N, C-alpha and C positions, 0 to 999 in steps of 0.2 A: 573710590572704594571700587566700582567696576573693572578696571583692571583684578585686585585683590579679588573677587570675588567668580572673577575670568577661571584668574589660577586653579582654583582649586575643584568648578567645575570642570575643568578640561581632565584633570587628576584625574578626578572624579570617573566621567567619559574610558579614558582608559584603561583605567583598571576594570571599572566592567568588562569594557572588550575582550580585555588578557584569560580576562576568566571566563566566559561565556565562551572564548574562541578554546583552547583545551580543554572543556571540554566539549565540543563539538567536536573537534580531533579525535580522544579519545571516544565520540562514539562510533565514527565516519573510520574506524583504523579495525577494528574488528569485523567487519564489512571482508571488508579491505583482504585480508589475513585472507577465509571463511573461500574469498573468493579461489583467490591463488591458494589456495590448497586444493579447493574442486575441479581447477586449472590439472 
């Protein structure tokens, strides 16, 4: 039972990180583009 529960938990954590990373990337990308334009 412990193993079965761990599997879903790990998948949920991975999905959470995957969703958080894309959200953070777009936020960081716009500033980078602005800096390049200014340079």
